[in-house]
N, C-alpha and C positions, 0 to 999 in steps of 0.2 A: 069326713072323719069326725066323730063325736068328741067334744072336748071333755076333759076330765072334770068331774064335779068338784066344786071348791071345798077345800078342807083346811081349816085354820089350826095351826099348832101355836099355842100360847106358852112360851117358856118363861116361868116366873122366877126372877133372880133376886128377889129381896130376902134379907135375913129376917124380915118381919112378916108374919102372916097377916093377910087382909090389910096390907098397908095402902097408902095412897095410890101408888102406881098400879097395884092390882085392882083397886076399886075403880080407877079410871079405865083400865083395860076392860073390866067386866061391863062397865057402862057402854063402852064403844061396841063390845061384842053383842050386847043386847039388841043392837040395831041391825045385826046381820040377818039375812033371810033364814027361815027355819030349815031350808034345804041345805044350808051350809053346815058341814060337820065341824065340830069344835073339839079339840083335845087340849087339856090344860095339864102341864107338867111343872111341878114345883121342884126346883133344883135342890132345895134343902131336904126334900123327901127322896131324892135320887142323887145322892152325892157321888161325884165322879172322882176317880183316883187321880193323883198328880199326873200331868202329861209328861211323857218322856220322849224326847226327840231321838229316834234310833235310825234316822236316814243314813247316817254314816257310821253306824255301829253294827258289827256282825253282818248279817244278811241284809239289814236295812229294811226288812219286811215287817209290816204291821199285821198282826192277826185280827180276825174279825172281833169287834168289841164284845164284851161279856157283861153280864149283870146290868147295872144302871146305865152304863155306857151303851149297851146294846139297845135298851129301851129308847134312849134318846136318838141313837143312830137310825133306828128303824122309823121312828115317828117323824124325824126331820126329813128323811127321804120320801116319806109317804105324803106329807102335806103339800098343798099347792101354795099356801101362804104361811110364812113364818113371822110370828110376832114376838119380839124380844121385849119383855116387861121388866124393866130395871129402874130402880131409883137412881138418881145422880149421886154417885159416891166418888168424892174427890175428883169431880169434873168429868167422870167417865162411867163406865159400866161397873156393876158389882163384880166382886172377885169370882163368884160362881158362874156368872155369864161369861166372863173372860176365859175361865177354864173350859167351859163348854165350847167356846170358839177355838181355843187351842187344840182341843181334840179333833176338830175338823181337819187339822193338818195330817193326823194319822188316818182318819177316815178316807181322805183323798188317796191313800196309798195302800188300801186293803186289796190284795190280789183277787181278781175275779169280780170286782165291783167297780163302779164308776161314780163316785160321789159327786164329782164335778158335773158330770152330765145329768145326774139326778137332780141337782140343784138348779141347773140352767132353766130359766123361764119362770121359776117360782117368784113370788113377791115378798120382799123383806119389809117389815114394818117395825116400828119401835113405839113404846109407850113409857114415859118417865115422869115422875114427880120430882121437884127440886125445891130447895129452901134457899131462895136468893132473890135479890131485887133485879137481877139481870139474867134473862133467859139465855143470853149468848154464852153464858158459862157452860151450857150443855153442848156447845159446838163440838168438843172432842168426842162425846158420846155419839152424836149424830154422824160425825165423820167416820168413826170406827165402823158403825153399822153400814153406812153407805159404801165405804170402800170394800168391805167384805162382800156386799151384794154385787158390786161392780166386778170384783175379782172372779166371782163364780158365774157371771152372766145372769144374775138375778135382776128382776125389775125392782125399782125403788118405790116403795109406797109412801115413805115419809115417817116422821116421828111426831107423836102427839105429846105435847108438853103442857104441864100445869104446875102451879105452885101449891105445895102442901107439905106440912111437917108432922103435925099430930095426926094419928090415925083417923081417917074419915074427913079430914079437913078439906080435901079436894072436892068432896061432894057438896060442900057448902058454897061452891063457886058456880053460879048459874052459867057464866061464860064458858067455863071449862066443860060443863056438861053439854052445852050446845056444840062445842067443838067435837066432843066425843061422839055425839049422836050421828054425825055424818063423816066421821074420820075415814072409815073404810070405803067410803064412796069417792074419796079423793085419791090422788096418786101423785107422788113426786115432790111433795113439799113437807117442810117442817111446820106442823100446825101449831102456831105460837099464840100465847095469850096476847090480847091487844095491849095490855099493860101488865107489868110485873109488880107484885106486892111482896112484902117481906112475910114469909110463912113461919118465921121463928116464934 
């Protein structure tokens, strides 16, 4: 049986356009083979409505997503690899990425579809820039993504971490660019800087 061609969905969760996390992700994506399909979705361009938990309200049935939610729902199910691109905000994911993940709870319960089975076997990746002397402060972000992947039976690709505050600063770090160049060839690790520096 022929395997499905690789298709990467990059979910951009920064409130800043062309920030360090996105720049790092694009550098890593540039090393992917030309045969790999890439789709980039910026959450600020596709704002999601507040998530409402209706599991124990009325019928408890979730309708198929509409509007921006449908775009993300379909693209998420289609991709073989999901890359969450989020700067480290208060030691974890940005609010827009967290809301995107919250909507997964509803997508898992849409009648006639099987989001859990759709996600099983895909690979979850993360890319984040942080402004700190300690890369370990990103552990909550890494843990959130890895636990989500584990829950849905996804493979764990790892998280690419680099220090950067001002736009473009991460591109001035040769070590970060070296890590980005082969990030998607690795699997299962947080790709950490060899030493952390203050990016403030």
